C-alpha positions, 0 to 999 in steps of 0.5 A: 903861092903855097895856097890858091883860092878863088870863088864862083857862084857862091862856092869857094875853092881853096887849093893846097899848092905844093904839088911837087912836095905832095902838098905837104905842109911847111910853115909857110903854107900853114901861115898862108892857110890860116890867113886865107881861112880867116878871110873866108870866114868873113867873106859873105860871098862864100856860101860853101868851101871846097878844099883840095890839093894841087895835082892828081897824086895828093891831097896832102901828105901831112907835115913837110918832113924835109923841113921838119928835119931842119927844125929845132924843138922850139920851131917844131912847137911853132909849127904844131901850134900853127897847124892846130890853129889852122885846122881849128879855124877850118872846123869853125868856119860858119859855112859847110866845107867839103874836102875833095880828097884827090890822092894821098891823105896822111898825117896832118893832111888827114886831120885837115880833111877831118876838120871839113864837114864832108869828105869825098875821095877818089878811088885811088886815094890812100888815107891814114894817121901815120904819126906814130910811125914817126914817133909822134902822135896826131896833134891837129885834132886827129886823136879827138875828131877821129874817135867821134866818127869811128868810135874809140876802139877803132880810132885807137887801132888806126892811130896805134898802128899808123895804118894806111887804109883804102877809101872803101874802108874809110867809107865803111867807117863813116869817114868818107861821104862817098868815093868817086872816079878821079875825073868826077871828083870836083863835079861831085863836090860841086853838085853837093855844094849846089844842093846846099846853095839852093837853101837858105844861107842863114838856115844852113849856117845855123844848122851847122852851128847847132850840129857842131856845137851839139855834138860836143855836149849832152842832149839837153844842152844840145837841144837848147843850142838848137832852139837858139839857132832856130830863133835866129832864122825866125826874123830873117827875110829868107824865111818870109821869101820861102813862104811867099815862094811856096804860095806863088808856086816858085823857087825862092830867091834867098839873099842870106838876110 
């Protein structure tokens, strides 16, 4: 299995499972990831998703270069379409997503991380969009998502130089939410997930939708998107439950309805 998935108490755990290959992504893994992400998209039991890599060395080293060397141009284009579709599907998941970056995170692996809402890494991790050193460019969202985080000039520096950089620099640039000791990575990600789970599921999804869609447009259009997203929360049972729980001085029991 190139991809592992399990869920527990509202949290889904998606693991890239090619540890011996630094969790690099071959065509089989790209297809498996897409299939699993599609299933997660429509799974009402998954309220938050955590994405990580198997083992302790790598989140993902990016494309499987051993496979890439054997591919003809048509097959390379096939793989690129697969990783583009997969990262876009990940970015478009309705529930919050957390990248638990447990080691090396380069190229397509970095782009997969960028497609998640939150990024938390271990101290030992190294990161970078290294594609220009292989005479190609980031093709799974890197040239578009990174500048929206770090600004145009810094993104150009990181991409043009193919620089590998530390978690401290990634944190200072706003790429990472935080960096932690290796042994506390999953607990830190789980704690964030549980904090999110304490709130209304419909509201969280609508807030994500409003932010994600609004960031790609002008302020007035974004405000209109926000208003429509708010409208969806008004008739929900969860909104009434929150008011009732406040009146009764207890924690609300949200059901995602």
